[in-house]
C-alpha positions as CSV (number, residue, x, y, z in Angstrom):
1,X,-23.9,18.8,9.3
2,X,-20.4,17.5,9.9
3,X,-19.8,13.9,9.1
4,X,-16.2,13.9,10.1
5,X,-13.2,13.4,7.9
6,X,-12.6,10.2,5.9
7,X,-9.1,8.9,5.2
8,X,-7.8,7.3,2.1
9,X,-4.5,5.4,1.8
10,X,-2.1,4.9,-1.1
11,X,0.1,1.9,-0.3
12,X,2.8,-0.3,-1.6
13,X,3.2,-4.0,-0.8
14,X,6.2,-6.2,-1.5
15,X,7.2,-9.8,-1.3
16,X,10.5,-11.2,-0.1
17,X,12.0,-10.7,-3.6
18,X,10.9,-7.0,-3.4
19,X,8.3,-7.2,-6.2
20,X,6.1,-4.2,-5.7
21,X,2.3,-3.7,-5.8
22,X,0.6,-0.3,-5.5
23,X,-3.0,0.2,-4.4
24,X,-5.5,2.6,-2.8
25,X,-8.1,2.0,-0.1
26,X,-10.4,3.7,2.3
27,X,-9.6,1.2,5.0
28,X,-5.9,0.3,5.2
29,X,-6.2,-2.2,8.1
30,X,-8.9,-4.2,6.4
31,X,-7.4,-4.1,2.9
32,X,-4.0,-5.3,4.1
33,X,-5.8,-8.2,5.9
34,X,-7.4,-9.2,2.7
35,X,-4.1,-9.2,0.9
36,X,-2.5,-11.3,3.8
37,X,-5.4,-13.8,3.9
38,X,-5.3,-14.4,0.1
39,X,-8.3,-12.2,-0.8
40,X,-6.4,-9.3,-2.4
41,X,-5.8,-8.8,-6.0
42,X,-4.8,-11.6,-8.4
43,X,-1.4,-10.0,-8.7
44,X,-0.8,-10.1,-4.9
45,X,-2.1,-13.6,-4.6
46,X,0.1,-14.9,-7.5
47,X,3.3,-13.2,-6.3
48,X,2.7,-13.3,-2.5
49,X,3.1,-9.5,-2.2
50,X,1.6,-9.0,1.3
51,X,4.2,-7.0,3.2
52,X,3.1,-3.4,3.7
53,X,6.3,-1.4,2.9
54,X,5.0,2.1,2.4
55,X,1.8,4.1,2.7
56,X,0.5,7.6,2.6
57,X,-2.7,9.1,3.9
58,X,-5.0,11.8,2.5
59,X,-8.5,13.1,3.2
60,X,-9.2,13.6,-0.6
61,X,-10.2,10.5,-2.5
62,X,-9.4,12.1,-5.9
63,X,-5.9,13.0,-4.6
64,X,-5.4,9.4,-3.5
65,X,-6.5,8.0,-6.8
66,X,-4.3,10.4,-8.7
67,X,-1.3,9.6,-6.6
68,X,-1.9,5.8,-7.0
69,X,-2.0,6.3,-10.8
70,X,1.1,8.4,-10.8
71,X,3.1,5.9,-8.7
72,X,1.9,3.0,-10.8
73,X,3.4,4.8,-13.8
74,X,6.7,5.4,-12.2
75,X,9.8,3.4,-13.0
76,X,10.8,0.8,-10.4
77,X,13.8,2.9,-9.2
78,X,11.5,5.8,-8.2
79,X,9.2,3.4,-6.3
80,X,12.2,1.8,-4.5
81,X,13.5,5.3,-3.6
82,X,10.1,6.3,-2.1
83,X,10.0,3.1,-0.1
84,X,13.6,3.3,1.1
85,X,13.3,6.9,2.1
86,X,10.7,6.0,4.8
87,X,11.4,2.3,5.3
88,X,15.1,1.5,4.3
89,X,15.0,-2.1,5.6
90,X,11.7,-2.9,3.8
91,X,10.1,-4.0,7.1
92,X,6.4,-5.1,7.0
93,X,4.8,-2.0,8.5
94,X,1.7,-4.0,9.3
95,X,3.7,-6.5,11.5
96,X,1.7,-7.1,14.7
97,X,-1.6,-5.6,13.4
98,X,-3.4,-8.9,13.4
99,X,-2.0,-10.7,16.4
């Protein structure tokens, strides 16, 4: 029986000062909404990190969790390079999702 393919997302949020938060979720749209509405992690609430600046998608939950852990252990410079490779202006990639 085929249940379809599930997606998992590794993502990075930032605030206006470019402080970075890394997370993983099975529902990117809903998770970003939680961050934006103040229901995300304590870190994102405290530092107002609610701009989606980078994300990647996989169908393997273990791969997503491993990649999240790897990115969290990276130095800041590597995270910035990853973000700027795909999003050089640090735009909020979720802009317009909830209008």
